[in-house]
C-alpha positions in Angstrom: -9.8 -8.7 19.9 -8.9 -10.0 17.0 -6.1 -8.9 14.8 -6.7 -5.7 12.6 -8.1 -7.1 8.9 -5.4 -6.1 5.8 -7.1 -3.6 2.9 -7.1 -6.6 0.9 -8.7 -9.1 2.8 -11.5 -6.0 3.4 -11.6 -5.0 0.0 -12.1 -9.1 -1.1 -14.7 -9.6 1.8 -16.6 -5.9 0.7 -16.9 -7.6 -3.0 -18.5 -11.1 -1.5 -20.3 -9.5 0.2 -21.5 -7.0 -2.6 -22.2 -10.5 -5.1 -24.3 -12.2 -1.9 -26.4 -9.5 -1.6 -27.2 -8.7 -5.2 -28.0 -12.4 -5.3 -29.8 -12.1 -2.0 -32.3 -8.9 -3.1 -32.9 -10.3 -6.2 -33.8 -14.0 -5.2 -35.1 -13.4 -1.6 -36.3 -9.7 -2.0 -37.9 -10.6 -5.4 -35.9 -7.4 -6.8 -36.5 -5.0 -3.7 -33.6 -3.0 -2.8 -32.8 -3.8 1.1 -32.9 -0.8 3.1 -31.2 -3.2 5.8 -27.9 -3.7 3.4 -25.2 -2.2 6.2 -26.4 -4.7 8.6 -26.2 -7.9 5.9 -22.8 -6.7 5.3 -21.3 -6.4 8.4 -22.4 -9.5 9.2 -20.9 -11.5 6.2 -17.7 -9.7 6.3 -17.3 -10.2 10.1 -18.0 -13.8 9.2 -15.1 -13.7 6.5 -12.6 -11.5 8.5 -13.2 -12.5 12.1 -14.7 -10.0 14.6 -12.3 -7.3 14.6 -15.0 -5.1 15.5 -18.5 -5.1 16.9 -21.9 -5.8 13.9 -23.2 -2.2 14.9 -20.2 0.1 14.9 -19.2 -1.9 11.5 -22.8 -1.3 10.2 -22.3 2.8 10.8 -19.0 2.7 9.3 -20.4 1.2 6.3 -23.2 3.7 6.1 -21.0 6.8 6.3 -19.2 6.0 2.6 -20.0 7.3 -0.3 -18.3 7.5 -3.7 -17.2 5.7 -7.1 -14.8 3.4 -5.7 -17.1 2.2 -2.9 -15.2 -0.9 -2.4 -11.5 0.4 -2.2 -13.3 3.9 0.5 -15.3 1.0 2.8 -12.2 -0.8 3.4 -9.9 2.3 3.7 -12.4 3.9 6.0 -12.9 0.6 8.1 -9.1 0.6 8.8 -8.7 4.3 10.0 -12.0 3.7 12.3 -10.0 0.5 14.2 -6.4 2.0 14.2 
């Protein structure tokens, strides 16, 4: 299994995923919300950080996160799950 990503790497990947996904929804889905966003984010993040977990598991973890500081909270949540 590849090495565990750092919190900073995850934050950067999550921010990049959010920006890219916003463009995807805007330009390819004509502004329609993507209900499968977590799977899209998972593929993007794993592409940036390496295969530290499965896409299915990362998708579940992302869907578990909520809050005002979602990117930071998501990075922390992922790190606690891959201990």
